[in-house]
N, C-alpha and C positions, 0 to 999 in steps of 0.2 A: 708552626702558626708564625704568619708574617704578618707584620706590624703596619698599620694605613702610613702612606708617604709622608703625612702632614705630623705623625705623632710627635718627634723629636720637638717639633716646633710648638706643639700644644703643650707638652711637657715643659718645655722653656718657659712659655707664658703663665704656666700653673706655679712653678717656683718662682717667678716673679714676683705673682700675685701673693703668695704666701709670704715672702721678705718684705712686701710693701707695706703688708696689713698683719704683722706678727704682733702687735700689740692687741689687736681685736682677738686673735687668736689665744693669745695668752691671757685675757680678761675673760673669754669665754671658759677656757680651761679651768681655770679658779674658781669661778661660778660653779661649774660642773663638780668640781672636786669637794668645794662647799655643800652641796647640795647631796652627793653621794655619800659624805661621813654624817651628815644629819640624817639622810634616809638610814645609816648603817647604826646609828645612835638610837632613832628612835623609830623602828619598824614597823610596828603599829600605826604610827599617822601616816607615814609613806604608803603603806598601802592602801589606806581608806583613799590619799589624795590620787594615787593611779587610778584606784575605782571609779572614783569620781571623774577624772579625766577622761577615762573611756568611756563613761556614761555620755559625756556632752559630746565625746567624737562620735559615739553612736548617734544619740539623738540628732545633731546637727546634718551629718550624712545622711541618716535616714530620712530627714525632713527635704534635705536637697534631691536626693532620689525620688522621694515623691513627687516633689514639684517638677522635675525632668520626666518621671512617668507620664503624668497627666499632661505635659507639655508634647510629649511624642505618643501620646495613646493610639495613634493608627499603627504604630509599629510592630511588628510581630513580637509576642511575650507579653505583652500589657498585663495580664493578670501575676503571672509570675516575678515580674517587674515591681508589681504594687504590692505584693505578698513580701516581697525582699526589703522593700522599701518600710511597710509596717514592721517587721521584725526588726529593723533597725532601729526606728523610734521607740517601738515596745522594750527593747533591751537598754536604750538610754534611758529611760522612764525609771524602769526597775534597778539599773545600776545607780540611778541619781536619789532615789527614793529609799533606797534598802542598800547603802553600801557596805554596812558589815555583811549582810549575806552575800553580797557581790563578790566580797573579799574571798569569802570560802569557797563560792564557784570557780573564782578565777585561780584559786591556789590549787583546788583537785584538777582543773585542766593544764595549770603548770606543771605538777607532780606527774600526770597521765603522759604529757611532753617529754619529761625528760626520761621517764620508762622508754615510750617509743624510742626517742632517740637515742638511747643509751645501747639498746637493743639492736637495733639498725648500724649503729657504729661499731659494735662489737660484729657482724654477721658481715659488713663491708670489710673490716678490717682480718678477718678470717679466710676471706673471699679472695683478698688481692696480697695474703702476707707472702707468698712467692715473688711477685713485682715489687711490692715496696720494702723488700728484705728486712731488716732492723726497723725501720719506721713502723711497722704493722702494729708492733706490742704496745707505741704508743698509741695509735688510735685505740685498740682493745684496751687500754687503760682510761682514755676518756671516756669509752663507753660505759665502764665499770664505775666511773667516777659519777655519772650522769645516772645511773641505775642507784647506786647510793644516795645520791642527791633525792632522786625520785622516792627511793623508801623512806629517808627522812623525813620527808615532805607528807607524804600518803599516810604511813603511822604514826604520823603526831596530830593527825587530824584530830579535831578542829583547832587545836590548840595551835599549830603551826600556819595558820592561816593569818594568825597576828603576827606572826615574823616573815614570814617566806616572800612574799611579793616585796614587801619593803627592802628587805635585805639584797634580794638578788637585783631590784632595781638599782638599790646604793651603790653595791659593787660595780655595775655596770657604768653608773654615773663616773664614778671613782676612778675607774680606769680609763674611760672616754674622757675625762677631764686630765687626768695625767698624761694620756698619749698627746693631746691637744698642748699642754704645756711643754711637753718635750720638742713637739714640731715646733711651736714659738720657739723657743729658746736657739734651738739649731737654725731657725731662719734668719733670727738675729744675729747670730754670730756671723752668717753668711752676707748680710747686708751691708 
């Protein structure tokens, strides 16, 4: 695979930008770590917050899609675009008016996702064990962990709905924030 001719220039500019703004990345990382820790400590509240945020996203995107659908009503697929927009609006309204039930539904979806991802990862690892030599076992292990997480989430329903989404989001925020802090501190040392 060849890199574009100006890749080194782009990479240099990105490094310079990170060095010049390392404090902003540090602050963002600290905020994400604090939010992640809060979500891990109080996952039911984080789960509801995620559900409400998704509700607003569905509602706003559904309204925007509805406006665009009527603006371009002469385009092919008007009915399907209209149905899609109305579904987005309905999903948003449901998540905003019934967030606890929304958390349960999202938890089921996340559990099914982890199960499917785990099976797919294991199958991928098994099919590539010759090419990936020793690394295929790590992929298979990752798939097994996904299946274990899915089992914990699905078998614990409805109780797992109170902690699963919030805990997973908290872990993600904690890891993402930590990596931003590390990047900012490394950029500060190079500045």
